[in-house]
C-alpha positions in Angstrom: 112.0 113.4 83.3 115.5 112.1 82.9 118.7 114.3 82.6 120.9 113.7 79.5 124.5 113.3 80.3 126.5 115.1 77.6 129.4 113.2 76.1 132.7 115.0 77.0 135.0 116.2 74.3 137.8 113.7 75.1 139.8 111.3 73.1 138.6 107.7 73.5 141.2 105.0 74.0 138.8 102.5 72.4 137.7 102.9 68.7 134.2 104.5 68.5 131.4 102.0 68.2 129.0 102.1 65.3 126.0 101.6 67.5 127.1 102.6 71.1 124.8 101.2 73.8 122.8 103.7 75.8 122.8 103.4 79.6 120.7 104.7 82.5 122.4 105.9 85.7 120.1 105.6 88.7 121.6 108.1 91.2 120.3 107.0 94.7 123.1 108.9 96.5 122.2 111.4 99.2 125.4 113.4 98.3 125.4 114.0 94.6 128.2 116.5 94.5 130.7 114.2 92.7 129.8 113.3 89.1 133.2 111.9 88.1 132.1 108.3 87.5 129.1 109.4 85.4 131.4 111.6 83.3 133.7 108.7 82.9 130.9 106.5 81.6 129.9 109.2 79.1 133.3 108.9 77.5 132.3 105.4 76.3 128.7 106.0 75.1 125.7 108.3 75.6 123.3 107.9 78.5 120.8 109.5 80.9 120.4 109.8 84.7 117.5 109.7 87.0 117.3 110.1 90.8 113.6 109.9 91.6 112.4 106.5 92.8 109.2 106.7 90.9 110.9 107.5 87.6 113.2 104.5 87.3 110.9 101.9 85.7 109.3 104.5 83.4 112.7 105.7 82.3 113.8 102.2 81.5 110.7 101.7 79.4 111.2 105.0 77.5 115.0 104.9 77.0 115.4 101.1 76.6 119.0 101.2 77.9 121.4 98.4 77.3 122.7 98.5 80.9 122.0 100.2 84.2 124.1 101.7 86.9 122.6 101.9 90.4 124.7 104.3 92.5 124.4 104.3 96.3 126.3 105.9 99.1 124.3 104.0 101.7 121.8 101.5 100.2 118.6 101.4 102.3 115.5 99.3 102.1 113.4 101.5 99.9 116.1 101.9 97.2 117.2 98.3 97.3 113.6 97.3 96.6 113.7 99.5 93.5 116.8 97.7 92.3 115.2 94.3 93.1 112.0 95.3 91.2 114.0 96.6 88.3 116.0 93.3 88.0 112.9 91.2 88.0 111.0 93.3 85.5 114.1 93.5 83.2 116.1 90.3 83.8 118.1 90.7 80.6 119.6 94.1 81.3 123.0 94.0 83.1 123.2 96.0 86.3 126.3 97.6 87.9 125.9 98.4 91.6 128.0 101.1 93.1 128.1 101.5 96.9 130.0 103.4 99.5 128.8 101.0 102.2 130.2 97.5 101.9 129.5 94.4 103.9 129.6 90.7 103.2 125.8 90.5 103.6 125.3 93.2 100.9 127.8 91.6 98.5 126.1 88.2 98.9 122.7 89.8 98.3 123.9 91.5 95.1 125.3 88.2 93.9 122.0 86.4 94.5 120.2 89.2 92.8 122.3 88.5 89.7 123.8 92.0 89.8 126.4 91.8 87.0 129.0 93.8 88.8 129.3 95.0 92.4 131.7 97.9 92.9 132.7 99.3 96.3 133.7 103.0 96.2 136.0 104.8 96.1 137.0 103.3 92.8 139.6 104.8 90.4 138.6 106.1 87.0 140.9 103.5 85.4 139.3 100.7 87.3 135.8 101.9 86.6 136.6 102.3 82.9 137.7 98.6 82.8 134.5 97.6 84.4 132.5 99.6 81.9 134.5 98.0 79.0 133.6 94.6 80.3 129.9 95.3 80.6 129.8 96.8 77.1 131.5 93.7 75.7 128.8 91.7 77.4 125.9 93.4 75.6 124.1 90.9 73.5 125.9 87.9 75.0 124.0 87.5 78.2 123.5 83.9 79.4 120.0 82.7 78.4 119.5 81.8 82.1 119.1 85.5 82.8 115.8 85.5 81.1 114.5 82.9 83.6 115.3 84.9 86.7 111.7 85.7 87.3 111.2 82.1 88.3 113.9 82.2 91.0 113.2 82.9 94.7 113.6 86.6 95.7 116.7 86.8 98.0 115.8 88.7 101.2 117.4 92.1 101.7 120.0 91.9 104.5 118.7 92.7 108.0 121.2 95.5 108.5 119.7 97.4 105.5 116.0 96.9 106.3 115.3 100.5 107.1 114.9 103.7 105.3 117.3 106.6 105.7 114.9 109.6 105.4 117.4 112.4 105.9 117.7 114.6 102.8 121.2 115.6 103.8 122.4 112.4 105.2 124.7 112.5 108.2 127.5 110.1 108.6 125.6 108.6 111.5 122.2 108.4 109.6 122.4 104.6 109.3 122.7 104.4 113.1 119.6 106.6 113.6 117.6 104.5 111.2 118.8 101.3 112.8 117.6 102.6 116.2 114.3 103.7 114.8 113.6 100.2 113.4 115.3 97.9 115.9 114.9 99.8 119.3 113.0 96.9 120.9 116.1 94.7 120.4 119.6 94.8 121.7 121.7 97.4 119.7 125.4 97.5 120.4 127.8 100.4 119.8 130.1 98.1 117.7 127.2 97.0 115.6 126.0 100.5 114.6 129.6 101.8 114.2 130.2 99.1 111.7 127.0 100.1 109.8 128.4 103.6 109.5 131.8 102.4 108.4 133.6 103.6 111.5 135.4 102.2 114.6 133.6 102.5 117.9 135.6 105.5 119.2 135.3 107.4 115.9 131.6 106.7 115.7 130.9 107.8 119.3 132.5 111.2 118.6 130.7 111.6 115.3 127.4 110.6 116.8 127.6 113.2 119.6 128.8 115.9 117.2 126.0 115.3 114.7 123.1 114.6 117.2 124.0 116.6 120.2 124.0 113.6 122.6 125.9 110.4 123.3 124.8 107.2 121.4 123.6 105.3 124.5 121.8 108.4 125.8 120.0 108.7 122.5 118.8 105.1 122.6 117.5 105.6 126.2 115.6 108.7 125.2 114.2 107.1 122.1 113.0 104.0 124.1 111.5 106.1 126.9 109.6 108.2 124.3 108.2 104.9 122.8 107.2 103.7 126.2 105.4 107.0 126.9 103.5 106.7 123.6 102.4 103.2 124.4 101.2 104.0 127.9 99.3 107.0 126.6 97.7 105.5 123.6 97.3 101.7 124.2 95.5 99.7 126.9 98.6 97.9 128.0 100.4 97.5 131.4 103.7 99.1 132.5 105.4 95.8 132.1 104.2 95.3 128.5 105.2 98.9 127.6 108.7 98.3 129.1 109.3 95.1 127.1 107.9 96.5 123.9 110.3 99.5 124.2 113.4 97.4 124.6 113.7 97.2 128.4 114.2 93.6 129.7 115.2 94.8 133.2 111.9 96.2 134.7 113.5 97.8 137.7 116.0 99.6 135.4 113.2 100.8 133.2 111.5 102.4 136.3 114.7 104.2 137.2 115.4 105.5 133.7 111.7 106.4 133.2 111.7 108.5 136.4 115.0 110.1 135.5 113.6 111.4 132.2 109.9 111.9 133.0 110.1 112.8 136.8 107.6 110.1 137.9 107.5 106.4 138.0 105.8 104.6 135.1 102.9 103.4 137.3 102.2 107.0 138.4 102.3 108.2 134.8 99.9 105.4 133.8 97.5 106.3 136.6 97.6 109.9 135.4 96.9 108.9 131.8 94.3 106.2 132.6 92.8 106.8 136.1 91.9 103.5 137.8 94.8 101.6 136.3 97.1 99.9 138.8 99.8 98.7 136.3 101.6 95.5 137.2 105.2 96.4 137.8 107.0 96.2 141.1 108.8 99.5 141.1 111.6 100.6 143.3 111.6 104.3 144.3 
C-alpha cells in the first residue's frame, strides 16, 4: 500500500539516533516529478510515502509514524479535508504542511488546525533540513493541550480553496477552472482568479488562453450560458430565474449573450423545450 523511501547513502551531519522516528509523507501533489525533499527527509530517518486519499488513515494506523508531511502543490477542498480528518483523529502527531500555493487565508487556517509547521515552496534543502531537525527534537515533547484538540471547533476551510481540482495533469490555470465551476453564479474577477493561480492579471490571461483555447471572460460566459441551457431544459423555471441562477444580474445582457451563443432568444428556447411556456423576461431583439 505504501512505498518505502530508501535511506540514501550519505553522511549525516547529525549523530545517528538510536531509535530514529519513522515518518509518513502524504504526497498530494499533481506533479510528482521532484522528490528532492523526500530524499532530504530520508537522510534523517526512515519513512514511507502514500498518495492515495483513501490510504492515508490506514497507513497511519499500520505504520504508527512519529510525524507526518502533507505535500501539496495546490491544496484543494478534498485533500485539505483529509489533512483535517487526520489531525482530529491523531491530534498528538505533528504535521508539516508543504504548499506551492500560499495566501494569508491558508496560513491562518493551518495555524488554527494546529499544523506544527507551514512551509511555502520552493524551500531550500538546508532550510527544509532545519525544519525537520526541529520537528524531530519535538517528538515526545508535545504540549499536552494537543491531546485535547478534538474538543476544539473545526476551523472552516478558506473560501478560495472550497473546490476540487479534478485534473490528473493539473494546468497552471486549474485553480481558476475549479473556481469558475463552483462560483459561477457569483461575481468572479480576473484579478481574483489570477491571484489564486499565483500570477499577475496579464500573465494569467495569456496562460489561460494558451491552456484552454479561449479567453478567460469568454470562458466564463460560455460556462454560464451552458448552465442556463441546462436549467431551462431540465427544470420548471422561468427565463429570469435561469438567468439569475447562472450568474447574470443584467437580464437584457443575458438575452444578448444567450442569442449570440445559441442563435435564439432565451424565451424562444424555453418555448421550444417546454411548449406553452411564455417565460417572464422582457427581451430586446
